[in-house]
C-alpha positions as CSV (number, residue, x, y, z in Angstrom):
1,M,21.9,55.5,-39.2
2,L,23.0,53.9,-35.9
3,P,26.3,55.0,-34.5
4,T,28.9,52.4,-34.4
5,T,31.1,53.8,-31.7
6,D,30.9,53.2,-27.9
7,T,30.7,56.9,-27.2
8,S,27.0,57.1,-28.0
9,P,24.8,58.8,-25.3
10,F,22.2,56.1,-25.8
11,P,23.1,52.7,-24.2
12,L,20.2,51.0,-26.1
13,T,21.8,51.5,-29.5
14,I,25.1,50.1,-28.2
15,A,23.3,47.1,-26.6
16,M,21.4,46.5,-29.9
17,Q,24.6,46.4,-31.8
18,N,26.1,43.9,-29.4
19,G,22.9,41.7,-29.5
20,A,22.3,41.8,-25.7
21,S,19.1,43.9,-25.6
22,R,16.0,42.4,-24.1
23,G,13.7,45.4,-24.8
24,V,14.7,47.5,-21.8
25,I,16.0,51.0,-22.3
26,G,19.5,51.1,-20.8
27,A,19.9,47.4,-20.9
28,E,23.5,46.3,-20.8
29,E,25.1,43.0,-21.6
30,G,24.9,40.6,-18.7
31,A,21.7,42.2,-17.4
32,T,18.2,40.6,-17.2
33,S,15.0,42.0,-18.7
34,E,14.1,43.5,-15.3
35,G,17.3,45.5,-15.2
36,Q,18.8,43.3,-12.4
37,P,22.4,42.2,-12.7
38,A,22.9,38.6,-13.6
39,G,23.8,36.2,-10.8
40,P,26.8,33.9,-10.8
41,D,24.9,31.2,-12.8
42,G,23.7,33.7,-15.3
43,A,20.1,33.9,-14.0
44,G,18.8,37.3,-12.8
45,G,17.0,38.2,-9.7
46,A,17.3,39.9,-6.4
47,T,20.3,39.2,-4.3
48,P,19.5,37.2,-1.1
49,G,19.6,39.2,2.2
50,G,18.5,42.7,3.0
51,I,15.6,43.9,5.2
52,G,13.0,41.6,3.5
53,T,14.5,38.5,5.0
54,M,14.6,40.0,8.5
55,F,11.0,41.4,8.5
56,L,9.1,38.2,9.1
57,P,11.2,36.9,12.0
58,I,11.1,40.3,13.7
59,M,7.3,40.5,13.3
60,L,6.8,36.9,14.6
61,G,9.0,37.8,17.6
62,I,7.0,40.9,18.4
63,M,3.7,38.9,18.0
64,L,5.0,36.1,20.3
65,L,6.0,38.7,23.0
66,F,2.6,40.3,22.8
67,I,0.8,37.0,23.3
68,I,3.0,35.9,26.2
69,T,2.5,39.3,27.9
70,S,-1.3,39.3,27.6
71,I,-1.5,35.7,28.9
72,T,0.6,36.4,32.0
73,S,-1.3,39.6,32.8
74,G,-4.6,37.8,32.4
75,R,-3.5,35.1,34.8
76,K,-2.3,37.7,37.3
77,Q,-5.6,39.6,37.2
78,K,-7.6,36.4,37.6
79,K,-5.6,35.5,40.7
80,E,-6.0,38.9,42.3
81,R,-9.8,38.7,41.6
82,E,-10.1,35.3,43.2
83,Q,-8.1,36.5,46.3
84,L,-10.5,39.5,46.6
85,M,-13.6,37.3,46.4
86,S,-12.2,34.9,49.0
87,S,-11.3,37.7,51.4
88,L,-14.8,39.3,51.6
89,G,-16.3,39.3,55.1
90,K,-19.1,40.8,57.0
91,H,-18.8,44.5,57.9
92,D,-16.4,45.1,55.0
93,K,-17.0,48.4,53.2
94,V,-17.1,47.6,49.4
95,Q,-17.7,49.3,46.1
96,T,-19.7,47.5,43.4
97,T,-19.1,47.8,39.6
98,A,-22.1,50.1,39.5
99,G,-20.4,52.5,41.9
100,I,-22.6,51.8,44.9
101,I,-20.7,51.8,48.2
102,G,-22.0,49.8,51.1
103,T,-21.3,47.6,54.0
104,I,-21.6,43.8,53.7
105,V,-24.4,42.5,56.0
106,E,-24.8,39.0,54.6
107,L,-22.6,36.7,52.4
108,K,-23.7,33.8,50.4
109,D,-21.9,31.7,47.8
110,D,-23.2,33.7,44.9
111,S,-24.6,36.9,46.4
112,V,-23.9,39.6,48.9
113,L,-26.3,41.8,50.8
114,L,-25.1,45.4,51.2
115,R,-26.4,48.1,53.6
116,V,-26.1,51.3,51.5
117,D,-27.9,53.8,53.9
118,E,-27.4,53.8,57.6
119,A,-30.3,56.1,58.4
120,S,-33.0,54.2,56.6
121,N,-31.2,50.8,56.8
122,T,-31.6,50.4,53.0
123,R,-30.2,47.0,51.8
124,I,-29.5,45.8,48.3
125,R,-28.6,42.3,47.2
126,F,-25.9,42.0,44.5
127,A,-24.2,39.2,42.8
128,R,-20.9,38.4,44.5
129,S,-19.1,39.1,41.2
130,A,-20.4,42.7,41.2
131,V,-18.0,43.6,44.1
132,M,-15.2,45.6,42.5
133,S,-13.1,46.6,45.4
134,V,-12.8,46.5,49.2
135,L,-12.6,50.1,50.5
136,H,-12.2,49.1,54.2
137,S,-11.9,45.7,55.6
138,A,-13.5,45.1,59.0
139,G,-10.5,43.6,60.9
140,K,-7.5,44.2,58.6
141,G,-7.5,47.9,58.0
142,S,-7.7,49.6,54.7
143,T,-6.9,47.5,51.6
144,A,-7.5,50.2,49.0
145,E,-7.7,53.9,48.9
146,P,-11.0,55.1,50.4
147,D,-13.4,57.0,48.2
148,P,-13.2,60.7,49.1
149,L,-16.9,61.1,48.5
150,A,-17.8,58.3,50.9
151,T,-18.5,59.5,54.5
152,D,-17.4,57.6,57.5
153,D,-19.5,57.5,60.7
154,A,-16.8,59.4,62.6
155,T,-16.6,62.3,60.1
156,S,-20.4,62.6,59.7
157,A,-21.0,62.8,63.5
158,A,-18.6,65.7,64.0
């Protein structure tokens, strides 16, 4: 027999007596089948708000910030590279992307001729875009930190 008092430890039996059960253990009157409290219009569902509604705008904001940062840094690097290529001149000591250090002997629009060995007067032609950095500019002083492994004429003569 089913108990008829409200002091039963099983809420399902009470709910069945009241006719409000929808097949969920612990269902109470005014609750939906998912166990969610009924809204003001009687329909169940999650209440609006919470972290779920803020997740998408926050992720979009972070993504937008990342895109803007990468675009501006790319423009800055391109501008610095163009400035380096336009400032190349004869007798500048440069380092290539392959790590070869030499002095510019000849400049053309798309290539540069480097003297890499003073004693044997060895020269190598590189694409102009292969120049990575200027170690020592001929007339303007040092524009970058000199390579500690590279020897200058003054230090090798001593």
